[in-house]
Every structure is written in structure tokens, then in C-alpha cells.
C-alpha positions in Angstrom: 8.0 -23.7 10.6 10.5 -23.7 13.4 13.5 -26.0 13.0 15.3 -27.2 16.2 18.7 -25.6 16.8 21.7 -27.8 16.1 22.3 -28.2 19.9 18.7 -29.3 20.4 18.8 -31.6 17.4 22.0 -33.2 18.8 20.4 -33.6 22.3 17.3 -35.2 20.9 19.4 -37.6 18.8 21.6 -38.6 21.7 18.5 -39.2 23.9 16.9 -41.3 21.2 20.0 -43.4 20.7 20.2 -44.0 24.5 16.7 -45.3 24.6 17.2 -47.4 21.4 20.3 -48.9 22.9 18.4 -50.1 26.0 16.1 -52.1 23.6 19.1 -53.3 21.6 20.5 -54.8 24.8 17.6 -57.2 24.7 17.5 -57.9 21.0 21.3 -58.4 20.8 21.3 -60.3 24.1 24.1 -58.0 25.3 23.3 -56.7 28.9 26.5 -54.7 29.0 25.1 -52.3 26.4 23.1 -50.7 29.2 26.3 -49.5 31.0 26.7 -46.7 28.4 23.1 -45.5 28.4 21.6 -45.9 31.9 22.4 -43.4 34.6 24.1 -45.0 37.7 20.9 -44.3 39.7 18.5 -45.3 37.0 15.0 -46.0 38.4 13.1 -48.8 36.8 9.4 -48.5 37.7 8.1 -51.0 38.7 10.9 -53.4 39.5 10.3 -57.0 38.6 10.1 -59.5 41.4 13.6 -59.9 42.8 15.0 -57.2 40.6 17.8 -55.1 42.1 17.7 -51.4 41.5 19.9 -49.6 39.0 21.5 -50.7 35.8 22.9 -53.9 37.4 19.3 -55.0 38.1 18.2 -55.1 34.5 21.1 -57.3 33.4 19.6 -60.6 34.8 16.3 -59.6 33.2 17.9 -59.3 29.8 19.7 -62.7 30.4 16.4 -64.4 31.5 14.5 -63.1 28.5 17.3 -64.3 26.2 17.2 -67.8 27.9 13.4 -68.0 27.6 13.3 -66.5 24.0 16.7 -67.2 22.3 15.4 -65.2 19.3 14.0 -62.3 21.3 13.5 -59.1 19.4 12.1 -55.8 20.4 10.5 -53.8 17.6 9.9 -50.1 18.3 6.6 -49.0 16.6 6.5 -45.4 17.9 8.6 -43.0 19.7 7.3 -39.6 20.9 9.9 -37.2 22.1 10.4 -33.9 23.7 13.7 -32.8 25.3 14.4 -35.0 28.3 11.4 -37.3 27.7 10.7 -40.2 25.3 7.6 -42.4 25.1 7.8 -45.7 23.3 5.3 -48.2 22.0 7.0 -51.4 21.1 6.6 -55.2 20.8 8.6 -58.0 22.2 8.6 -61.2 20.0 10.3 -64.5 20.2 10.0 -68.3 20.4 9.4 -69.7 23.9 12.3 -72.2 24.1 13.3 -71.7 27.8 11.6 -71.5 31.1 9.9 -68.2 31.9 8.4 -67.5 35.4 8.2 -71.2 36.0 6.5 -72.0 32.7 8.3 -74.8 30.8 9.2 -74.1 27.2 6.2 -74.4 24.9 7.9 -73.8 21.5 5.3 -71.2 20.7 6.1 -68.1 18.8 4.7 -65.1 20.7 4.6 -61.4 20.7 3.5 -58.9 23.3 3.3 -55.2 23.6 5.0 -52.8 25.9 4.6 -49.1 26.6 7.4 -47.2 28.3 8.1 -43.6 29.3 11.7 -42.6 29.8 13.4 -39.5 31.2 16.8 -38.7 29.9 19.5 -36.3 31.2 22.9 -35.7 29.8 22.4 -38.5 27.3 21.6 -41.1 30.0 18.2 -42.7 30.8 17.4 -41.7 34.4 14.0 -43.2 34.9 11.8 -45.7 33.0 8.1 -46.3 33.7 6.9 -49.4 31.9 4.0 -51.7 31.3 4.2 -55.0 29.5 1.2 -57.0 28.4 2.1 -60.1 30.5 -1.5 -61.2 30.4 -1.5 -61.3 26.6 1.8 -63.3 26.7 0.5 -65.9 29.1 -2.7 -66.3 27.0 -0.5 -67.0 24.0 1.6 -69.6 26.0 -1.7 -71.2 27.2 -0.8 -71.0 30.9 0.0 -68.7 33.7 3.0 -68.9 36.1 2.5 -71.2 39.0 1.1 -69.5 42.1 3.2 -69.6 45.2 
């Protein structure tokens, strides 16, 4: 059995910590955590409606999730990693106590899944491709955002 070299082990650990810290920013409601783990040119694919690019663009998203779900928590179920790449299967949970996408608070406890793929270089996340199960969330809330 091959064991990774100490340098590779350190690289993999640093990359994993960077990705975990991105999720902690949501769970700890601390948008500034992303400053240490997202590359200045971080590419978030796809951007949310109205989201600015780069690390500054995710901070309002973290704040809006915390406002909508004051007890928001992201649970990582699986991480699959190779040097420079990490895939994550996780779940966002919380109680809907604030407006979300124009939906008034329902007081419902919800959870919905997300799948993300990250590229990491020099200990910083450079790109994130993500897919959240918004349809499943809206079904749990019993309504969809108002149409423009």
C-alpha cells in the first residue's frame, strides 16, 4: 500500500481545511472566514442572482442565509479528494425564521442537500461548482419565491 509523502499529506490536509472553512463561514455566520481560504479571483459557478464575483460576493449570501436561518448549519457527509480537487456532498439545515427569496418566515425546520466541486491551489479555493436542491427546500417551505 502506498502512503502519501509528508508533503502530499500536508497539501491534502491544507486543501481540506480550506474547503471546510468555507462551510464553517456559513455555520458560524462569519463571512470574514472566507478571506483566508478563497483566492482573490475565486470563481463561484453559477453566481446567485445579483451576486458579485470573487470572495466579496459570497459574503452577502452568507449573511442572507444567516438572516433566513439563524440556526443554519452545514453538515458535510462526504468529501472525495485528490490533489487540487475536492468533491463535497453536504446538507444545509436550519429553521426558516427570516425572509428568503421573498418568502416570509414559515418557522419550519428544513434541510436540503448540496453537491460541490472545488479546485484548490496553494491552499486557497480557486473555483467552486455547486448545485443546491432549492426545489426540495421550496417544497419543504410549502411555497416558491414570487415570480417577477
